[in-house]
Structure formats: structure tokens, C-alpha cells
N, C-alpha and C positions, 0 to 999 in steps of 0.2 A: 384727083384720082382717075379722071378720064384719060390722063396721059399714060396710065399704066404703072407697072412695077418700078420703072426707072425713077419715078418721082416720090416713092414712098418715104425716103429719108427727109425730103423737103416737107412732105405732108405731116410727118411726126413733129418737125420743128414748128410748123404753123399751129398745129393743134396744141402743142405744149405752151406756146406763147399766148394763144388766145384764151386758154383755160375755159373753153366753151363745151358744155356737156353734150350739146347736139352734134358738134363737130367730132368730139371724142367718140360718140356712139357710131357715127357714120364711118369713121376710120377703122374702129374695131370690127364692125360688120364687114367692111371690105377685106380686112386682114384675115378674118375667119372664113371668108368665102361665102357669106350669107347670101349675097346677091348673085354671084356668078358661079357658085359651086366649086370654086378653086381656092382652097385655103392657102394662105401665104406662110412663109417660114415663121415659126413661133418666136424667132429672134426679133422680128419686127415688133411683135406685141410686147415682148419684154422691154425693148428699147423705148416703146411708147410709155409704158408704165413708169420706167425710170425717169424719162423726160418730164412726166407729170408729177413726179415725186410720190407716186402711188406704190410704195415699196411692199405693202401687204399683198397687192395683186401681182407684183413682179415675182414674188417668191414661188407660187405654184407654176408660173411660166418658166422660171429658171430651172425648176426641178424637171420639167418636161424636156427642155433643151439639153440639160446635162444627161438625162437618161438616154436620149437619142445618141449623144456623143459616146456615152459609155457602152452602149450596145454595139456601136461601130468599132470599139476598141480604142477610142481616143480618150484614154483615161486622164491624161494630164489636162486636156482642155476641159473635160467634165469637172475635174477637181477645181480648176481655176474659176469656172462659172459658179459653182456652189460656194466656194470660199469667198468670192467677191460679194455674192448675195448675202451670205452670212454676216459679213462685215457691215454691209449697208443697213441691214435690219438691226444689228446690234448697236450701231452708232446712233440710231434713231429710236432706240428703246422699244422696238417692236418685238413681239413674240416670234421666236424662230421655230418654224414647223419641224416637228419631230422627224418627218420624212427627209427633210433637207439635212438635218444633223446626222441622221443615220447613214444616208447616202454618202455624205462627205467623209464620215468615219470609215466606211468600207473602202472608198477610193484611197484614202490616206493610208489605211492599213496595207493595201497592196503596194503603194509607193514605199512605205516603211519596210515591208518584207523584202523588196528588191534591194534596198540599201543594206539591210542586215545580212542578206545572203552574200552580197558583194563584199562586205566587210568580214566574211567568213564566220559570222555569228549564227551558225546553222540552227541552233535550238530556238533562239529568239525569232529568227526568220521563219522557222517551221510553225511556230505559234501564230504568227500573223497570217501565214498562208492557210492554216487551218480555219481561222476566222473567215477569210475570203472564200475558201472552198465550201464552207457551210452556207454560203450565199451565192453559189456558182451560177445560178440562173441569171444573176445580174451582170455576168461577164461572158455572154454567149460567144463573142468574137474569139475568145481564147480559152474557152472552158477546158478543153482537153490538155492544153499546155499548162494551165494553172494547176489542174488536178495532178498532172504528172509531176510538176515541180514540188507540189505538196508531198507526194509520196516519197520522192527522192530526199527532200530535206528532213522528212520525218524519219526515214531509215538512217540517215546520217546522224541524227540526234538521238536515236534510240527510242523514238516514239512509235513503237511497233504496232500498237493497237490502232492508232490513227492512220498509220501507213496501210494497214489492212482495210480499214473502213473506206478510205478513198480509192484504194486499188479495186475494191468491190464495186465502187461506182463506175470506175473506168472500164471494167469488163462488161458493163451493160451494153446491149445491142447498139444504142444510139451513139456510144463513144468508142467501142472496141476497135473498129476499123480505122479510127483516126489516131490511134496511139502511135507515137514514134517507134519505128521498128527496133531502134537501139534500146528501148526500154520495155517493149511489149512482153518478152519472155519473163523478164524480172517481175513485172507487175502480175502477170498470170501466175507465176510461182508463189508470190506472196499470198494470193487468194487460195491456191491449191493446198499450201502447207502453212497455214496461219500460225504466227507467233504473236500473241497479244500481250506479252509482258511489257509493262510500261510503268515507270515511276510516276507518282502524283506530281502535278505541277507545284512549284514553289508558290507561296502565297504571302500576302501582306495585308495589314488591317484596312478595312474599308474606311475611307476618310470621313465618312458620316457617322457610322455606328461602331467602328473599331472591330467588327467581326472579321475574321480572316477570310479573304477572297483570293482565289487563284489569280496570279499576276495578270494574265491576259483576259480575264473575265471582266466585263464592263457592267454587269448587272449584279447587285448585291441581293442575295436571297433573303437576307435578314431585314434590312430597312427598305428594300424594294426600289432603291434609287438606281438610276443609270449613272454610272460613275464617269467623271472626266478622264480622258486618256492623254497619255504623254505623246507629244508630237514626234518624239525621237524613237521611242520603243514601241508605241501602241499599247503599252500596259496601262492599267489604271493608276491614277495618281495616289500618292501617299502624303500625309501631312508634313512629315519631318524631312521631306526632300522636294519641296514644292518651289517651283519658279515658273516664269513665263517668258515668252519671247518678247523682247523690248519693242519689236516692230509690230507684231500682229496680236500680241497679248494672249495667244493660245498657251495653255499650260504645258509644262515640260518638267520631267524629273530633273532636278538641278544637277545631280552628279552625271546623269546621262547626257544632258545638253552640253555641259562643259567638255565631256569626253568626245562628243560628236564634233564640236567646234575645233578640236585639235586637228582634224583631218578634212573638215568641210566647214567653211565659214558662213554658209548660208543656212537659214531656217528651213527645215523640211516642209513646213506648212506654207509660209508666205514667200520663200525663196529670196528674202532680203539678206544683205550682208549684215552679219551680227558680230559686234565686238565682244569677245568673251568677258571682258571686264564689266560689261553692261548687264550681264545676267546675274541677278541677285537671288539669294535664298529668300523666299517669302517670309516676312516677319509675322504675318497674320494669315496663315493658310486657311484657317476656318472661314474667314471672311471671303477669301477668294473662291472657296468651294461654294459657299452660300450664294454668291453672285451667279456662278455658273448654273447651279441647280435651279435658281429662280428664273433663268432664261427659258426653261421648259414649262413654266407654269403660267 
């Protein structure tokens, strides 16, 4: 450690090999800046916990690192960090922190939204953008751009009430002067002359209790469960259309996954190449649901 930051990687390897608690504490104190008042990158602490096999301690560190990347606008990198940590914990049967799961869901929803808009499925894209925009404080690097995209997609899809709601946010003092001039008058007009007519969202049965839940809602008001989401659409899963990615095992609506693979052969979650023939309709969706719900307990 006296050699400075250039030897941190070697120090991590030595401590991991030694499995000595005294050495571990010394290195963690150094990385946190306990002695010199200069905290090092959280990435080093994360790598130390991974090297030691201490995955439960690695999770909170991964959340901090991913949050930092997300605030900088590096959404893909933040997604990769959380996805990798999720897999590490799941493979070792550790409880996955709810914050990690929620943050991964929001990042994935944004990725899904961009894919859906690109595919000109404006209604589905709008629903995912609505989810993201309800948590816009987690996307400070592109808050105005995301809110503007949400308004545009909502108007294209006839979601006028939601278009008004997010337009009203955009005209607040902290955002107003940052709106793209090409859209500013349109957004101000939506607020001045509101039209809040909007059809209710389509729904499907909750996979746990069978009560109807709007497709893009992930919380069932009846059974109080947080519902698994489809990695292709972002919508909640349903029992009669259940499948999963053969590579990462994240759930996907079978019909939508096969449709996605016709134009893009990679999984939206893990980005692995997927053979459509390997995507099977789940024979026991209830068991798959039970396993996912158990991960949060």
C-alpha cells in the first residue's frame, strides 16, 4: 500500500489469496481513505469483495458504482454492473437487495423504451417512458430529454393525460429553459390548453392472484406482490405466455420474445445471441413465478 494506487490491483490479489482478516481490514481502510482522507474508487472495494467471494458485501458497493454511472448518463454500463451482480448473487442463492432489483428494472425499462420507439411501437414505448419519467430524479444527465421524449410519445399514442402531466413538469423553472426549441411551444401549448382524454391501459391477470393489473404496472394492489417483468416489453408477466431467456434466465413473454428475435437475435437483458428454437413456453409458470418471488424474501 505504501507504493500508492498503482499497486491496488496487486494488493487485492494478495489479500484474496491470504484470506487474512487483518490484511482485509487494512486494505478496506486504505480504499475508504480512513488513514489519508482520500477515498479511492468504489470499484476497487467491489473488486475486493468479489475476489474474496463476499457477494453480500459486493451488492451495496455495486449499487453505489452503478448509481454513479447512471447519474453520469452511462446507462448501459450501469445496467451491466447491476445485471452482473444480480447474476452473481442469484447463482450463490443470496438474497438480492430490492434496491438493486428496482434500479435494474428502471434502467432496463429505459433500454426497452428506446427499442420500442425505434420499432415504431409508440404506445408500448410511451408506457415505458412514463415509468422512467416517474423516476426522473434517477436520470439527471438527460432529465429534460427523457421528459420531452415521454411527452412526444404520449401524444403520438393518444395518452393525452400523461402528456399533460409531464409537460407540466417540463415548464417548471428548473427545466423550462433547457427544453429543445423545436418542442418548447408545443409543450407550453399542451399545458395552456389541456386535453386529458385518455383510454384506460389494457390489463392482464396478475400471475399470483389473477386480479386484473394494467400491463405496465409491476405492483399488484390485491396481493401486494411486485410482479416479474418481461425483458422485451417491460410489462408484467402472465402465466399463459411465460418463457425465459435460455442464456440469463430472465423472464419474457413468450410471444413477444419470439417476435423480438425475428429482427434482433440478442437478448435485451444479457445481450447474448439467442436461437429462437431454444425459447420454450414454460410448462410450469407457477413454479417459475414462485422462484422469482422467493428471491425477494
